[in-house]
C-alpha positions in Angstrom: -38.6 -33.3 -20.6 -36.2 -35.5 -18.7 -33.3 -33.9 -20.5 -34.5 -30.4 -19.5 -34.8 -31.5 -15.8 -31.4 -33.2 -15.9 -29.8 -30.1 -17.5 -31.5 -27.8 -14.9 -30.4 -30.0 -12.0 -26.9 -30.1 -13.3 -26.8 -26.3 -13.6 -28.2 -25.9 -10.1 -25.4 -28.1 -8.8 -22.5 -26.6 -10.8 -23.2 -23.0 -10.2 -22.7 -23.2 -6.3 -19.7 -25.4 -6.8 -18.2 -22.9 -9.3 -18.8 -20.1 -6.9 -17.1 -22.0 -4.1 -14.1 -22.7 -6.3 -13.9 -19.0 -7.4 -13.5 -17.8 -3.8 -10.0 -16.9 -2.7 -8.4 -19.7 -0.5 -5.4 -17.9 0.8 -5.7 -15.7 3.9 -4.5 -12.1 4.0 -1.3 -13.2 5.6 -0.7 -15.9 3.0 -1.4 -13.5 0.2 1.0 -10.9 1.6 3.7 -13.6 2.2 3.3 -14.8 -1.4 3.9 -11.3 -2.7 7.6 -10.2 -2.7 6.6 -6.5 -2.2 5.4 -7.0 1.4 8.3 -8.7 3.1 8.7 -5.9 5.8 5.0 -6.0 6.6 5.0 -9.8 6.9 8.0 -9.4 9.3 6.1 -6.8 11.3 3.0 -9.1 11.5 5.2 -12.0 12.6 6.9 -9.9 15.2 3.5 -8.6 16.4 2.0 -12.1 16.4 -1.2 -10.7 14.9 -3.4 -13.8 14.9 -6.3 -12.1 13.0 -4.2 -11.8 9.9 -3.0 -15.4 10.2 -6.1 -17.5 10.6 -9.2 -15.7 11.9 -12.1 -15.8 9.5 -12.6 -12.0 9.4 -13.6 -10.3 7.3 -10.9 -7.6 7.7 -9.6 -4.9 5.5 -5.8 -4.4 5.8 -4.1 -1.3 4.5 -0.8 -2.9 3.5 2.3 -0.7 3.1 4.7 -2.2 0.6 8.5 -2.5 1.2 9.0 0.9 -0.6 6.7 2.5 2.0 8.7 1.0 4.9 11.9 2.3 3.3 10.6 5.8 3.9 10.3 5.3 7.7 13.4 6.6 9.5 15.7 3.7 10.4 15.6 4.5 14.1 11.8 4.6 14.1 11.6 1.3 12.2 14.1 -0.3 14.6 12.0 0.8 17.6 8.9 -0.6 16.1 10.4 -4.0 15.2 12.3 -4.3 18.5 9.2 -4.0 20.7 6.5 -6.6 20.1 3.9 -4.3 21.8 4.7 -1.4 19.5 4.8 -3.7 16.5 1.4 -5.0 17.4 -0.1 -1.5 17.7 1.4 -0.5 14.3 0.1 -3.7 12.7 -3.4 -3.3 14.2 -3.5 0.3 13.1 -3.5 -0.9 9.5 -6.5 -3.2 10.0 -10.2 -2.4 10.2 -13.1 -4.8 10.7 -15.1 -5.6 7.6 -14.3 -6.1 4.0 -14.2 -2.8 2.0 -13.5 -2.5 -1.7 -11.6 0.7 -2.5 -14.7 2.3 -4.1 -16.6 1.9 -0.8 -14.1 3.7 1.4 -15.0 7.3 0.7 -18.6 6.6 1.7 -17.3 5.1 5.0 -15.4 8.3 5.6 -13.6 7.0 8.7 -13.3 3.8 10.7 -11.6 2.9 14.0 -8.8 0.5 13.4 -8.1 -2.6 15.5 -5.3 -0.8 17.3 -5.8 -1.2 21.0 -4.1 2.1 21.8 -6.7 4.4 23.3 -5.1 7.5 21.7 -5.2 6.0 18.2 -7.3 8.1 15.9 -9.7 6.6 13.4 -8.5 6.1 9.8 -10.0 8.6 7.4 -10.9 7.8 3.8 -11.2 10.1 0.8 -11.0 10.3 -2.9 -9.3 13.1 -4.8 -9.8 12.9 -8.5 -9.2 9.2 -9.2 -6.9 8.7 -6.2 -8.1 6.9 -3.1 -6.5 7.8 0.2 -6.4 6.4 3.7 -5.2 9.3 6.0 -2.3 10.6 3.9 -1.4 7.3 2.2 -2.4 6.6 -1.4 -3.9 3.2 -2.2 -1.6 2.0 -5.0 -2.7 -1.6 -5.3 -6.4 -1.9 -4.6 -8.8 -4.8 -3.9 -6.5 -7.8 -3.4 -8.9 -10.4 -2.2 -8.2 -13.1 0.4 -10.3 -15.7 2.2 -10.6 -13.6 5.3 -10.8 -10.1 3.8 -9.3 -7.6 1.4 -5.9 -6.0 1.1 -5.5 -2.4 0.0 -1.8 -1.8 -0.9 -0.6 1.7 0.3 2.4 3.8 -0.3 3.2 4.8 3.3 3.3 3.3 6.8 0.5 4.4 9.1 2.0 4.9 12.5 -0.3 5.3 15.5 0.6 7.7 18.3 3.4 6.0 20.3 4.7 6.6 23.8 7.9 8.4 23.9 11.0 6.2 24.3 12.0 5.2 27.8 14.9 7.2 29.2 17.5 4.9 30.8 
């Protein structure tokens, strides 16, 4: 009897400890920074000083364009985004929604307002076509990368919120 109680007690202690150890320990930012395919996004986040991605507990879902996606952005547009911290912040926030959503849950969500503070920013829309998951027109190419403060959905294009026209000198 004592052996059964001891074994049961040990199991009750080890299961929660095992679950804690199985949880991701790196934040969204740390996870992106550790992956060589997201250097431009990390630079954008750094330029924008987006604290939520760095250390806030979340949970957040970030739609993360890889470097190939940023390579598709016209160079003058990318320069404008990276040169202006305010625009960089809007673009970074446009890729983040509150809550942790696995890719399979997005079509049910249908749409969600991003954290982009720009009033004109439209909600992100989610759909599934055959076996492909989409956010707006971007394809989710690397789904469900877990982090301690949320989830990363790797996408194949940069989502750009409506921006003010460039200032005329």
